[in-house]
C-alpha positions as CSV (number, residue, x, y, z in Angstrom):
1,M,-38.9,30.2,26.9
2,R,-39.8,26.9,28.5
3,S,-43.2,26.1,30.0
4,T,-43.9,25.8,33.7
5,S,-44.7,22.2,33.4
6,F,-41.2,21.6,32.1
7,A,-39.7,23.4,35.1
8,K,-41.9,21.3,37.5
9,S,-40.8,18.2,35.7
10,V,-37.1,19.1,36.1
11,L,-37.5,20.0,39.7
12,T,-39.4,16.8,40.5
13,N,-36.7,14.8,38.7
14,I,-34.0,16.5,40.7
15,L,-35.8,15.9,44.0
16,M,-36.4,12.3,43.2
17,G,-32.8,11.8,42.2
18,F,-31.7,13.4,45.5
19,L,-34.1,11.1,47.4
20,I,-32.7,8.0,45.5
21,L,-29.2,9.0,46.4
22,I,-30.1,9.4,50.1
23,L,-31.8,6.0,50.2
24,L,-29.0,4.3,48.3
25,S,-26.5,5.8,50.7
26,Y,-28.5,4.3,53.6
27,V,-28.3,0.8,52.0
28,V,-24.6,1.1,51.2
29,G,-23.9,2.4,54.7
30,L,-25.8,-0.4,56.3
31,G,-24.0,-2.9,54.1
32,I,-20.6,-1.6,55.1
33,L,-21.4,-1.3,58.8
34,L,-23.6,-4.4,59.2
35,K,-20.8,-6.7,60.3
36,S,-19.6,-4.3,63.1
37,I,-23.2,-3.8,64.2
38,L,-23.8,-7.5,64.5
39,D,-20.5,-8.0,66.3
40,V,-21.8,-5.6,69.0
41,V,-25.4,-6.8,69.1
42,A,-24.9,-10.6,68.8
43,P,-21.3,-11.6,69.3
44,G,-20.4,-15.2,68.3
45,E,-23.7,-16.0,66.5
46,D,-24.2,-17.1,62.9
47,Y,-25.0,-13.8,61.1
48,I,-26.8,-15.4,58.2
49,A,-29.1,-17.4,60.5
50,L,-29.7,-14.3,62.7
51,L,-30.6,-12.0,59.8
52,N,-32.8,-14.7,58.2
53,S,-34.7,-15.2,61.4
54,F,-35.3,-11.4,61.7
55,M,-36.4,-11.2,58.1
56,I,-38.8,-14.2,58.4
57,Y,-40.3,-12.7,61.6
58,F,-40.6,-9.2,60.1
59,F,-42.4,-10.4,56.9
60,S,-44.6,-13.0,58.6
61,R,-45.8,-10.4,61.1
62,G,-46.5,-7.9,58.4
63,I,-48.5,-10.5,56.4
64,S,-50.4,-11.7,59.4
65,L,-51.3,-8.1,60.4
66,S,-52.6,-7.3,56.9
67,V,-54.7,-10.5,56.8
68,F,-56.2,-10.5,60.3
69,Y,-56.3,-6.7,60.9
70,P,-56.5,-5.0,57.5
71,T,-57.4,-1.6,58.9
72,A,-54.2,-1.6,61.0
73,S,-52.0,-1.8,58.0
74,G,-54.0,0.9,56.1
75,N,-55.8,-1.6,53.9
76,R,-59.5,-0.9,54.0
77,T,-60.4,-3.2,51.1
78,G,-59.8,-6.6,52.7
79,K,-62.5,-9.2,53.2
80,F,-62.7,-8.5,57.0
81,A,-62.8,-4.7,56.5
82,S,-65.8,-4.9,54.2
83,S,-68.0,-7.1,56.4
84,S,-70.9,-5.2,58.0
85,D,-70.3,-6.5,61.5
86,R,-66.8,-5.0,61.6
87,E,-67.5,-1.7,60.0
88,G,-66.1,1.2,61.9
89,E,-64.3,-1.1,64.5
90,D,-61.1,0.3,65.8
91,Y,-58.1,-2.2,65.6
92,S,-55.5,0.1,67.1
93,N,-55.8,-1.5,70.6
94,A,-55.6,-5.0,69.2
95,V,-52.4,-4.2,67.3
96,V,-50.8,-2.8,70.5
97,E,-51.9,-6.0,72.4
98,I,-50.3,-8.2,69.7
99,I,-47.0,-6.2,69.9
100,H,-47.0,-6.4,73.7
101,F,-47.8,-10.1,73.7
102,S,-45.0,-11.0,71.2
103,A,-42.3,-8.9,73.0
């Protein structure tokens, strides 16, 4: 007889393997369908420049949100989050205003 911890370990490994297969299929599917998606969304544009501009915008926005609004990204250990004058302040409205302003 095997222990219950072995059964839990096997079940966890099976579920993680299944999750890895699902995520890998998303990446492969996007890789296969990306050209046809970009043909519909942005016909006649340079695909590499378009994707690079989206990637730069996405990551720079994420970094700026984590620096200037650390509680909005879930980071409660940043230098702004630990200061006494900002303790308990709600940043959800500020994030919505930033998203609305940039759109």
